C-alpha positions as CSV (number, residue, x, y, z in Angstrom):
1,M,3.9,17.0,12.6
2,K,4.6,13.5,11.8
3,P,5.1,12.4,8.7
4,L,2.4,10.5,6.6
5,I,2.5,7.0,5.4
6,I,-1.5,6.7,3.2
7,C,-1.7,2.9,3.3
8,I,-2.8,1.1,0.5
9,I,-3.9,-2.4,1.6
10,G,-6.4,-4.2,-0.7
11,E,-5.9,-7.5,-3.2
12,S,-4.5,-7.8,-6.4
13,G,-7.0,-6.1,-8.7
14,S,-9.2,-4.0,-6.5
15,G,-7.1,-0.7,-7.7
16,K,-4.3,0.0,-5.6
17,T,-1.9,0.8,-8.0
18,T,-4.7,3.5,-10.4
19,A,-4.8,4.6,-6.4
20,A,-1.4,5.6,-5.7
21,D,-0.5,6.9,-9.4
22,Y,-3.4,8.7,-9.1
23,I,-3.2,10.4,-5.2
24,E,0.9,11.2,-6.7
25,K,-1.0,13.4,-10.1
26,E,-3.4,14.9,-7.8
27,F,-1.7,15.7,-5.0
28,G,2.1,15.6,-5.2
29,I,2.5,12.8,-3.1
30,P,4.3,10.2,-3.5
31,M,4.1,6.1,-4.0
32,V,7.0,4.8,-1.7
33,K,8.6,2.4,-3.8
34,S,9.3,-1.4,-2.2
35,Y,12.6,-3.1,-3.2
36,T,11.5,-6.5,-4.2
37,D,13.4,-9.8,-5.5
38,R,10.8,-11.0,-7.8
39,P,10.6,-10.6,-11.7
40,R,9.4,-7.2,-13.2
41,R,5.8,-9.0,-14.5
42,T,5.9,-6.4,-17.7
43,P,9.1,-4.7,-19.2
44,D,7.9,-1.2,-17.9
45,E,6.1,-1.9,-14.4
46,I,7.2,1.0,-12.5
47,G,6.2,1.1,-8.1
48,H,8.8,-1.3,-7.7
49,T,12.6,-0.9,-7.2
50,F,13.6,-4.0,-9.2
51,I,16.7,-6.1,-7.3
52,T,18.2,-10.0,-7.4
53,P,17.7,-12.3,-4.3
54,G,21.7,-11.1,-3.2
55,E,20.7,-7.9,-3.4
56,F,18.2,-8.3,-1.6
57,D,19.7,-10.3,0.7
58,V,22.5,-7.2,1.8
59,L,20.2,-4.8,1.7
60,Y,17.7,-6.3,4.0
61,L,20.0,-7.2,6.5
62,G,22.2,-3.9,6.3
63,N,19.8,-1.4,6.4
64,D,16.9,0.4,8.0
65,I,13.5,-1.4,7.2
66,L,10.3,-0.2,7.7
67,A,8.3,-2.9,6.7
68,F,8.2,-6.4,4.7
69,T,6.2,-9.2,3.6
70,Q,6.5,-12.1,1.8
71,F,4.1,-13.7,-1.5
72,G,5.6,-16.9,-2.5
73,D,8.4,-17.3,-3.3
74,Y,8.9,-13.1,-3.2
75,R,10.1,-9.9,-1.2
76,Y,9.5,-6.8,-0.7
77,C,10.4,-4.2,2.1
78,C,10.4,-0.7,2.7
79,L,13.5,1.1,4.0
80,K,12.7,4.4,6.5
81,E,15.6,7.0,4.2
82,D,12.3,6.2,1.6
83,I,10.0,8.3,3.6
84,R,8.9,11.3,2.6
85,P,6.6,14.4,4.8
86,E,3.8,12.3,2.8
87,N,3.5,9.7,1.0
88,T,1.3,6.4,0.2
89,Y,2.5,3.2,0.2
90,V,0.8,-0.5,-1.6
91,I,0.7,-2.7,1.7
92,D,-0.8,-5.9,2.5
93,E,-2.1,-6.5,6.5
94,N,0.6,-8.1,8.3
95,S,2.8,-4.9,6.9
96,Y,0.5,-2.5,7.8
97,K,0.1,-4.1,11.3
98,Y,3.7,-3.9,11.4
99,L,3.9,-0.7,10.8
100,G,1.3,0.3,12.7
101,E,2.8,-1.5,16.0
102,H,6.7,-0.2,15.1
103,F,6.0,3.2,13.9
104,S,3.2,4.9,14.6
105,N,5.1,7.2,16.8
106,V,6.8,8.5,14.5
107,Y,4.6,8.3,11.6
108,D,1.0,9.6,11.2
109,I,-0.3,6.0,9.2
110,W,-4.0,6.4,7.8
111,S,-5.4,2.7,6.0
112,I,-7.8,2.7,3.4
113,R,-8.6,-1.0,2.3
114,L,-9.5,-1.4,-1.1
115,Y,-12.5,-3.8,-2.1
116,R,-13.4,-5.6,-5.3
117,D,-14.7,-7.6,-6.7
118,E,-14.0,-11.2,-7.4
119,K,-14.7,-11.6,-10.8
120,L,-13.4,-8.1,-11.8
121,R,-10.0,-8.9,-10.0
122,R,-9.7,-12.3,-11.9
123,A,-9.8,-9.9,-15.1
124,T,-7.8,-8.2,-14.0
125,V,-5.1,-10.1,-12.6
126,G,-5.5,-13.7,-14.0
127,D,-5.5,-16.8,-11.4
128,A,-2.2,-16.9,-10.8
129,R,-2.4,-13.7,-8.7
130,M,-5.7,-14.1,-7.2
131,A,-4.0,-18.1,-5.9
132,R,-1.2,-16.1,-4.9
133,D,-3.7,-13.9,-2.1
134,A,-6.1,-16.2,-1.5
135,G,-6.4,-16.0,2.4
136,K,-3.9,-13.3,2.6
137,F,-6.9,-10.4,2.9
138,M,-9.4,-11.7,6.4
139,W,-9.1,-8.5,8.5
140,P,-12.6,-7.0,9.0
141,A,-13.4,-3.1,7.6
142,A,-13.4,-2.2,10.8
143,M,-9.6,-2.5,11.1
144,F,-9.1,0.0,9.1
145,D,-9.4,4.2,8.5
146,S,-11.1,4.0,5.5
147,C,-12.8,1.4,3.1
148,I,-13.9,1.7,-0.3
149,T,-15.5,-1.0,-2.8
150,N,-14.2,-0.8,-6.3
151,T,-16.7,-3.4,-7.4
152,T,-19.4,-1.2,-8.7
153,L,-18.6,2.2,-9.2
154,T,-17.3,4.0,-12.2
155,K,-13.5,5.2,-12.4
156,K,-14.5,8.9,-12.3
157,E,-16.4,7.5,-9.0
158,F,-13.2,5.8,-7.5
159,L,-11.0,8.2,-7.7
160,M,-13.2,11.0,-6.7
161,S,-13.9,8.9,-3.2
162,I,-9.8,8.9,-3.1
163,K,-9.7,12.8,-3.3
164,V,-12.4,12.5,-0.3
165,L,-9.9,10.6,2.0
166,V,-7.0,12.0,1.3
167,I,-8.1,15.0,1.9
168,L,-9.2,13.5,5.1
169,A,-6.3,12.1,5.7
170,K,-4.0,14.8,5.1
171,S,-6.3,16.7,7.5
172,W,-6.2,14.9,9.8
173,N,-2.0,14.3,9.8
174,E,-2.6,18.8,10.8
175,G,-4.4,17.9,14.0
176,S,-3.7,14.5,14.4
177,S,-2.3,13.4,18.2
178,G,-1.0,10.3,16.5
179,K,-3.6,7.9,16.2
180,Y,-3.2,4.3,14.7
181,K,-6.2,2.4,14.3
182,L,-5.9,-1.3,14.9
């Protein structure tokens, strides 16, 4: 059985971190922590390994990169060595595509696309992060293994939806023939 990577994809404020934290707590599946050269948004922010731009340059040139993306002036990447038997990875569409096209023979990749009303996202993350995401998430729902619209759901309903999809992903991984959907 290949290692499973559950990719969580969505705009800022769609519930990606909430979903990844829940998956780790409920199933013990760790979130892959991307390396980034952006500063922390808050002093206690987690979910990334924060490094300087110079450190990122060295990391990027000297390691096996699994996925890479850039938002504005800031870069993000994940290394092959960070992958465990089961993983969640908060990722954008282009990195998901790259991951699937280059590594579906090595990993089983399952995608969960999160959607949320723009007004609710704006209230959660603010105008600057909304502007950063503009035009970056354009793929139709059919491009993903699963989708959740996190607009009218209670938090409990949202997490139950995540739970069902993780159970499906784990079940698929156990009997997989290497499917990657794109």
